[in-house]
Chimera marker file (.cmm) of the C-alpha trace (Angstrom):
<marker_set name="trace">
<marker id="1" x="34.137" y="12.004" z="25.113" r="1" g="1" b="0" radius="0.5"/>
<marker id="2" x="33.164" y="8.957" z="23.099" r="1" g="1" b="0" radius="0.5"/>
<marker id="3" x="32.283" y="9.415" z="19.425" r="1" g="1" b="0" radius="0.5"/>
<marker id="4" x="29.634" y="7.187" z="17.906" r="1" g="1" b="0" radius="0.5"/>
<marker id="5" x="29.512" y="6.689" z="14.191" r="1" g="1" b="0" radius="0.5"/>
<marker id="6" x="26.053" y="6.914" z="12.615" r="1" g="1" b="0" radius="0.5"/>
<marker id="7" x="26.710" y="3.633" z="10.859" r="1" g="1" b="0" radius="0.5"/>
<marker id="8" x="27.168" y="1.818" z="14.138" r="1" g="1" b="0" radius="0.5"/>
<marker id="9" x="23.929" y="3.147" z="15.594" r="1" g="1" b="0" radius="0.5"/>
<marker id="10" x="21.157" y="0.623" z="15.702" r="1" g="1" b="0" radius="0.5"/>
<marker id="11" x="17.471" y="1.231" z="15.883" r="1" g="1" b="0" radius="0.5"/>
<marker id="12" x="16.323" y="-0.412" z="19.061" r="1" g="1" b="0" radius="0.5"/>
<marker id="13" x="12.906" y="-2.042" z="19.217" r="1" g="1" b="0" radius="0.5"/>
<marker id="14" x="10.364" y="-0.207" z="21.341" r="1" g="1" b="0" radius="0.5"/>
<marker id="15" x="10.217" y="-1.136" z="25.010" r="1" g="1" b="0" radius="0.5"/>
<marker id="16" x="7.814" y="-3.955" z="25.964" r="1" g="1" b="0" radius="0.5"/>
<marker id="17" x="5.280" y="-1.520" z="27.421" r="1" g="1" b="0" radius="0.5"/>
<marker id="18" x="5.067" y="0.321" z="24.071" r="1" g="1" b="0" radius="0.5"/>
<marker id="19" x="1.753" y="-0.562" z="22.377" r="1" g="1" b="0" radius="0.5"/>
<marker id="20" x="1.893" y="-2.834" z="19.341" r="1" g="1" b="0" radius="0.5"/>
<marker id="21" x="0.279" y="-0.766" z="16.592" r="1" g="1" b="0" radius="0.5"/>
<marker id="22" x="-0.416" y="-3.814" z="14.406" r="1" g="1" b="0" radius="0.5"/>
<marker id="23" x="-2.534" y="-5.470" z="17.085" r="1" g="1" b="0" radius="0.5"/>
<marker id="24" x="-4.466" y="-2.250" z="17.592" r="1" g="1" b="0" radius="0.5"/>
<marker id="25" x="-5.287" y="-1.697" z="13.917" r="1" g="1" b="0" radius="0.5"/>
<marker id="26" x="-8.898" y="-2.627" z="13.221" r="1" g="1" b="0" radius="0.5"/>
<marker id="27" x="-9.155" y="-5.510" z="10.695" r="1" g="1" b="0" radius="0.5"/>
<marker id="28" x="-12.052" y="-3.656" z="9.050" r="1" g="1" b="0" radius="0.5"/>
<marker id="29" x="-9.652" y="-0.783" z="8.320" r="1" g="1" b="0" radius="0.5"/>
<marker id="30" x="-7.292" y="-3.148" z="6.555" r="1" g="1" b="0" radius="0.5"/>
<marker id="31" x="-10.201" y="-4.537" z="4.524" r="1" g="1" b="0" radius="0.5"/>
<marker id="32" x="-11.219" y="-1.027" z="3.459" r="1" g="1" b="0" radius="0.5"/>
<marker id="33" x="-7.628" y="-0.301" z="2.455" r="1" g="1" b="0" radius="0.5"/>
<marker id="34" x="-7.474" y="-3.515" z="0.406" r="1" g="1" b="0" radius="0.5"/>
<marker id="35" x="-10.715" y="-2.501" z="-1.326" r="1" g="1" b="0" radius="0.5"/>
<marker id="36" x="-9.228" y="0.915" z="-2.168" r="1" g="1" b="0" radius="0.5"/>
<marker id="37" x="-6.128" y="-0.790" z="-3.579" r="1" g="1" b="0" radius="0.5"/>
<marker id="38" x="-8.393" y="-3.036" z="-5.675" r="1" g="1" b="0" radius="0.5"/>
<marker id="39" x="-10.295" y="-0.006" z="-7.024" r="1" g="1" b="0" radius="0.5"/>
<marker id="40" x="-7.034" y="1.610" z="-8.064" r="1" g="1" b="0" radius="0.5"/>
<marker id="41" x="-5.695" y="-1.565" z="-9.654" r="1" g="1" b="0" radius="0.5"/>
<marker id="42" x="-8.984" y="-2.131" z="-11.483" r="1" g="1" b="0" radius="0.5"/>
<marker id="43" x="-8.718" y="1.334" z="-13.051" r="1" g="1" b="0" radius="0.5"/>
<marker id="44" x="-5.209" y="0.640" z="-14.318" r="1" g="1" b="0" radius="0.5"/>
<marker id="45" x="-5.011" y="-3.080" z="-15.076" r="1" g="1" b="0" radius="0.5"/>
<marker id="46" x="-7.007" y="-5.106" z="-17.573" r="1" g="1" b="0" radius="0.5"/>
<marker id="47" x="-9.162" y="-7.737" z="-15.880" r="1" g="1" b="0" radius="0.5"/>
<marker id="48" x="-11.434" y="-10.305" z="-17.436" r="1" g="1" b="0" radius="0.5"/>
<marker id="49" x="-14.186" y="-12.181" z="-15.691" r="1" g="1" b="0" radius="0.5"/>
<marker id="50" x="-14.385" y="-13.477" z="-12.137" r="1" g="1" b="0" radius="0.5"/>
<marker id="51" x="-10.941" y="-15.087" z="-12.357" r="1" g="1" b="0" radius="0.5"/>
<marker id="52" x="-9.387" y="-11.711" z="-13.098" r="1" g="1" b="0" radius="0.5"/>
<marker id="53" x="-11.174" y="-10.159" z="-10.140" r="1" g="1" b="0" radius="0.5"/>
<marker id="54" x="-9.955" y="-12.934" z="-7.824" r="1" g="1" b="0" radius="0.5"/>
<marker id="55" x="-6.392" y="-12.448" z="-9.074" r="1" g="1" b="0" radius="0.5"/>
<marker id="56" x="-6.721" y="-8.698" z="-8.573" r="1" g="1" b="0" radius="0.5"/>
<marker id="57" x="-7.821" y="-9.281" z="-4.977" r="1" g="1" b="0" radius="0.5"/>
<marker id="58" x="-4.817" y="-11.550" z="-4.364" r="1" g="1" b="0" radius="0.5"/>
<marker id="59" x="-2.511" y="-8.841" z="-5.698" r="1" g="1" b="0" radius="0.5"/>
<marker id="60" x="-4.157" y="-6.203" z="-3.490" r="1" g="1" b="0" radius="0.5"/>
<marker id="61" x="-3.880" y="-8.413" z="-0.385" r="1" g="1" b="0" radius="0.5"/>
<marker id="62" x="-0.191" y="-9.166" z="-1.016" r="1" g="1" b="0" radius="0.5"/>
<marker id="63" x="0.490" y="-5.487" z="-1.702" r="1" g="1" b="0" radius="0.5"/>
<marker id="64" x="-1.155" y="-4.435" z="1.581" r="1" g="1" b="0" radius="0.5"/>
<marker id="65" x="0.506" y="-7.229" z="3.604" r="1" g="1" b="0" radius="0.5"/>
<marker id="66" x="3.949" y="-6.295" z="2.312" r="1" g="1" b="0" radius="0.5"/>
<marker id="67" x="3.495" y="-2.686" z="3.400" r="1" g="1" b="0" radius="0.5"/>
<marker id="68" x="1.879" y="-3.710" z="6.699" r="1" g="1" b="0" radius="0.5"/>
<marker id="69" x="4.801" y="-6.013" z="7.532" r="1" g="1" b="0" radius="0.5"/>
<marker id="70" x="7.472" y="-3.462" z="6.633" r="1" g="1" b="0" radius="0.5"/>
<marker id="71" x="5.929" y="-0.463" z="8.399" r="1" g="1" b="0" radius="0.5"/>
<marker id="72" x="7.364" y="0.650" z="11.723" r="1" g="1" b="0" radius="0.5"/>
<marker id="73" x="4.190" y="2.376" z="12.928" r="1" g="1" b="0" radius="0.5"/>
<marker id="74" x="0.631" y="3.044" z="11.865" r="1" g="1" b="0" radius="0.5"/>
<marker id="75" x="1.701" y="6.443" z="10.572" r="1" g="1" b="0" radius="0.5"/>
<marker id="76" x="4.493" y="4.805" z="8.557" r="1" g="1" b="0" radius="0.5"/>
<marker id="77" x="2.000" y="2.215" z="7.231" r="1" g="1" b="0" radius="0.5"/>
<marker id="78" x="-0.424" y="4.899" z="6.035" r="1" g="1" b="0" radius="0.5"/>
<marker id="79" x="2.405" y="7.017" z="4.612" r="1" g="1" b="0" radius="0.5"/>
<marker id="80" x="3.828" y="4.088" z="2.630" r="1" g="1" b="0" radius="0.5"/>
<marker id="81" x="0.390" y="3.110" z="1.339" r="1" g="1" b="0" radius="0.5"/>
<marker id="82" x="-0.375" y="6.663" z="0.263" r="1" g="1" b="0" radius="0.5"/>
<marker id="83" x="2.970" y="7.039" z="-1.462" r="1" g="1" b="0" radius="0.5"/>
<marker id="84" x="2.625" y="3.736" z="-3.347" r="1" g="1" b="0" radius="0.5"/>
<marker id="85" x="-0.935" y="4.520" z="-4.435" r="1" g="1" b="0" radius="0.5"/>
<marker id="86" x="0.052" y="8.023" z="-5.564" r="1" g="1" b="0" radius="0.5"/>
<marker id="87" x="2.998" y="6.589" z="-7.488" r="1" g="1" b="0" radius="0.5"/>
<marker id="88" x="0.694" y="4.086" z="-9.192" r="1" g="1" b="0" radius="0.5"/>
<marker id="89" x="-1.745" y="6.865" z="-10.165" r="1" g="1" b="0" radius="0.5"/>
<marker id="90" x="1.045" y="9.131" z="-11.413" r="1" g="1" b="0" radius="0.5"/>
<marker id="91" x="2.727" y="6.415" z="-13.484" r="1" g="1" b="0" radius="0.5"/>
<marker id="92" x="-0.597" y="5.430" z="-14.991" r="1" g="1" b="0" radius="0.5"/>
<marker id="93" x="-1.428" y="9.029" z="-15.937" r="1" g="1" b="0" radius="0.5"/>
<marker id="94" x="1.978" y="9.582" z="-17.519" r="1" g="1" b="0" radius="0.5"/>
<marker id="95" x="1.673" y="6.404" z="-19.615" r="1" g="1" b="0" radius="0.5"/>
<marker id="96" x="-1.923" y="6.978" z="-20.621" r="1" g="1" b="0" radius="0.5"/>
<marker id="97" x="-3.424" y="4.432" z="-18.236" r="1" g="1" b="0" radius="0.5"/>
<marker id="98" x="-5.526" y="1.389" z="-19.080" r="1" g="1" b="0" radius="0.5"/>
<marker id="99" x="-8.940" y="3.030" z="-18.839" r="1" g="1" b="0" radius="0.5"/>
<marker id="100" x="-8.048" y="6.629" z="-19.723" r="1" g="1" b="0" radius="0.5"/>
<marker id="101" x="-8.884" y="6.155" z="-23.421" r="1" g="1" b="0" radius="0.5"/>
<marker id="102" x="-12.226" y="4.579" z="-22.511" r="1" g="1" b="0" radius="0.5"/>
<marker id="103" x="-13.066" y="7.468" z="-20.186" r="1" g="1" b="0" radius="0.5"/>
<marker id="104" x="-12.154" y="10.147" z="-22.733" r="1" g="1" b="0" radius="0.5"/>
<marker id="105" x="-14.109" y="8.468" z="-25.549" r="1" g="1" b="0" radius="0.5"/>
<marker id="106" x="-17.202" y="8.154" z="-23.351" r="1" g="1" b="0" radius="0.5"/>
<marker id="107" x="-17.432" y="11.928" z="-22.817" r="1" g="1" b="0" radius="0.5"/>
<link id1="1" id2="2" r="1" g="1" b="0" radius="0.2"/>
<link id1="2" id2="3" r="1" g="1" b="0" radius="0.2"/>
<link id1="3" id2="4" r="1" g="1" b="0" radius="0.2"/>
<link id1="4" id2="5" r="1" g="1" b="0" radius="0.2"/>
<link id1="5" id2="6" r="1" g="1" b="0" radius="0.2"/>
<link id1="6" id2="7" r="1" g="1" b="0" radius="0.2"/>
<link id1="7" id2="8" r="1" g="1" b="0" radius="0.2"/>
<link id1="8" id2="9" r="1" g="1" b="0" radius="0.2"/>
<link id1="9" id2="10" r="1" g="1" b="0" radius="0.2"/>
<link id1="10" id2="11" r="1" g="1" b="0" radius="0.2"/>
<link id1="11" id2="12" r="1" g="1" b="0" radius="0.2"/>
<link id1="12" id2="13" r="1" g="1" b="0" radius="0.2"/>
<link id1="13" id2="14" r="1" g="1" b="0" radius="0.2"/>
<link id1="14" id2="15" r="1" g="1" b="0" radius="0.2"/>
<link id1="15" id2="16" r="1" g="1" b="0" radius="0.2"/>
<link id1="16" id2="17" r="1" g="1" b="0" radius="0.2"/>
<link id1="17" id2="18" r="1" g="1" b="0" radius="0.2"/>
<link id1="18" id2="19" r="1" g="1" b="0" radius="0.2"/>
<link id1="19" id2="20" r="1" g="1" b="0" radius="0.2"/>
<link id1="20" id2="21" r="1" g="1" b="0" radius="0.2"/>
<link id1="21" id2="22" r="1" g="1" b="0" radius="0.2"/>
<link id1="22" id2="23" r="1" g="1" b="0" radius="0.2"/>
<link id1="23" id2="24" r="1" g="1" b="0" radius="0.2"/>
<link id1="24" id2="25" r="1" g="1" b="0" radius="0.2"/>
<link id1="25" id2="26" r="1" g="1" b="0" radius="0.2"/>
<link id1="26" id2="27" r="1" g="1" b="0" radius="0.2"/>
<link id1="27" id2="28" r="1" g="1" b="0" radius="0.2"/>
<link id1="28" id2="29" r="1" g="1" b="0" radius="0.2"/>
<link id1="29" id2="30" r="1" g="1" b="0" radius="0.2"/>
<link id1="30" id2="31" r="1" g="1" b="0" radius="0.2"/>
<link id1="31" id2="32" r="1" g="1" b="0" radius="0.2"/>
<link id1="32" id2="33" r="1" g="1" b="0" radius="0.2"/>
<link id1="33" id2="34" r="1" g="1" b="0" radius="0.2"/>
<link id1="34" id2="35" r="1" g="1" b="0" radius="0.2"/>
<link id1="35" id2="36" r="1" g="1" b="0" radius="0.2"/>
<link id1="36" id2="37" r="1" g="1" b="0" radius="0.2"/>
<link id1="37" id2="38" r="1" g="1" b="0" radius="0.2"/>
<link id1="38" id2="39" r="1" g="1" b="0" radius="0.2"/>
<link id1="39" id2="40" r="1" g="1" b="0" radius="0.2"/>
<link id1="40" id2="41" r="1" g="1" b="0" radius="0.2"/>
<link id1="41" id2="42" r="1" g="1" b="0" radius="0.2"/>
<link id1="42" id2="43" r="1" g="1" b="0" radius="0.2"/>
<link id1="43" id2="44" r="1" g="1" b="0" radius="0.2"/>
<link id1="44" id2="45" r="1" g="1" b="0" radius="0.2"/>
<link id1="45" id2="46" r="1" g="1" b="0" radius="0.2"/>
<link id1="46" id2="47" r="1" g="1" b="0" radius="0.2"/>
<link id1="47" id2="48" r="1" g="1" b="0" radius="0.2"/>
<link id1="48" id2="49" r="1" g="1" b="0" radius="0.2"/>
<link id1="49" id2="50" r="1" g="1" b="0" radius="0.2"/>
<link id1="50" id2="51" r="1" g="1" b="0" radius="0.2"/>
<link id1="51" id2="52" r="1" g="1" b="0" radius="0.2"/>
<link id1="52" id2="53" r="1" g="1" b="0" radius="0.2"/>
<link id1="53" id2="54" r="1" g="1" b="0" radius="0.2"/>
<link id1="54" id2="55" r="1" g="1" b="0" radius="0.2"/>
<link id1="55" id2="56" r="1" g="1" b="0" radius="0.2"/>
<link id1="56" id2="57" r="1" g="1" b="0" radius="0.2"/>
<link id1="57" id2="58" r="1" g="1" b="0" radius="0.2"/>
<link id1="58" id2="59" r="1" g="1" b="0" radius="0.2"/>
<link id1="59" id2="60" r="1" g="1" b="0" radius="0.2"/>
<link id1="60" id2="61" r="1" g="1" b="0" radius="0.2"/>
<link id1="61" id2="62" r="1" g="1" b="0" radius="0.2"/>
<link id1="62" id2="63" r="1" g="1" b="0" radius="0.2"/>
<link id1="63" id2="64" r="1" g="1" b="0" radius="0.2"/>
<link id1="64" id2="65" r="1" g="1" b="0" radius="0.2"/>
<link id1="65" id2="66" r="1" g="1" b="0" radius="0.2"/>
<link id1="66" id2="67" r="1" g="1" b="0" radius="0.2"/>
<link id1="67" id2="68" r="1" g="1" b="0" radius="0.2"/>
<link id1="68" id2="69" r="1" g="1" b="0" radius="0.2"/>
<link id1="69" id2="70" r="1" g="1" b="0" radius="0.2"/>
<link id1="70" id2="71" r="1" g="1" b="0" radius="0.2"/>
<link id1="71" id2="72" r="1" g="1" b="0" radius="0.2"/>
<link id1="72" id2="73" r="1" g="1" b="0" radius="0.2"/>
<link id1="73" id2="74" r="1" g="1" b="0" radius="0.2"/>
<link id1="74" id2="75" r="1" g="1" b="0" radius="0.2"/>
<link id1="75" id2="76" r="1" g="1" b="0" radius="0.2"/>
<link id1="76" id2="77" r="1" g="1" b="0" radius="0.2"/>
<link id1="77" id2="78" r="1" g="1" b="0" radius="0.2"/>
<link id1="78" id2="79" r="1" g="1" b="0" radius="0.2"/>
<link id1="79" id2="80" r="1" g="1" b="0" radius="0.2"/>
<link id1="80" id2="81" r="1" g="1" b="0" radius="0.2"/>
<link id1="81" id2="82" r="1" g="1" b="0" radius="0.2"/>
<link id1="82" id2="83" r="1" g="1" b="0" radius="0.2"/>
<link id1="83" id2="84" r="1" g="1" b="0" radius="0.2"/>
<link id1="84" id2="85" r="1" g="1" b="0" radius="0.2"/>
<link id1="85" id2="86" r="1" g="1" b="0" radius="0.2"/>
<link id1="86" id2="87" r="1" g="1" b="0" radius="0.2"/>
<link id1="87" id2="88" r="1" g="1" b="0" radius="0.2"/>
<link id1="88" id2="89" r="1" g="1" b="0" radius="0.2"/>
<link id1="89" id2="90" r="1" g="1" b="0" radius="0.2"/>
<link id1="90" id2="91" r="1" g="1" b="0" radius="0.2"/>
<link id1="91" id2="92" r="1" g="1" b="0" radius="0.2"/>
<link id1="92" id2="93" r="1" g="1" b="0" radius="0.2"/>
<link id1="93" id2="94" r="1" g="1" b="0" radius="0.2"/>
<link id1="94" id2="95" r="1" g="1" b="0" radius="0.2"/>
<link id1="95" id2="96" r="1" g="1" b="0" radius="0.2"/>
<link id1="96" id2="97" r="1" g="1" b="0" radius="0.2"/>
<link id1="97" id2="98" r="1" g="1" b="0" radius="0.2"/>
<link id1="98" id2="99" r="1" g="1" b="0" radius="0.2"/>
<link id1="99" id2="100" r="1" g="1" b="0" radius="0.2"/>
<link id1="100" id2="101" r="1" g="1" b="0" radius="0.2"/>
<link id1="101" id2="102" r="1" g="1" b="0" radius="0.2"/>
<link id1="102" id2="103" r="1" g="1" b="0" radius="0.2"/>
<link id1="103" id2="104" r="1" g="1" b="0" radius="0.2"/>
<link id1="104" id2="105" r="1" g="1" b="0" radius="0.2"/>
<link id1="105" id2="106" r="1" g="1" b="0" radius="0.2"/>
<link id1="106" id2="107" r="1" g="1" b="0" radius="0.2"/>
</marker_set>
């Protein structure tokens, strides 16, 4: 019996007939995700004027692309996005957040 070390195991790419999840993901879905990322960033980062909004969009696009490129499946993509967004929300709440003082003073 041949023993195989876990370290020597390699993850093989899916067979050619396996559907490419990236090609099947609707571009409109990615745009909606980028918009959600922008909403979250806007709540937690100071922005000023149209230049700040453009920079925020660039950050959101790079953030989404990085996760999209590193994900192994659509499920993995959505899981990673959710985890990153939750982490961002949690860190912001624990540090007081950018807009939390504005929100509490408005009520």
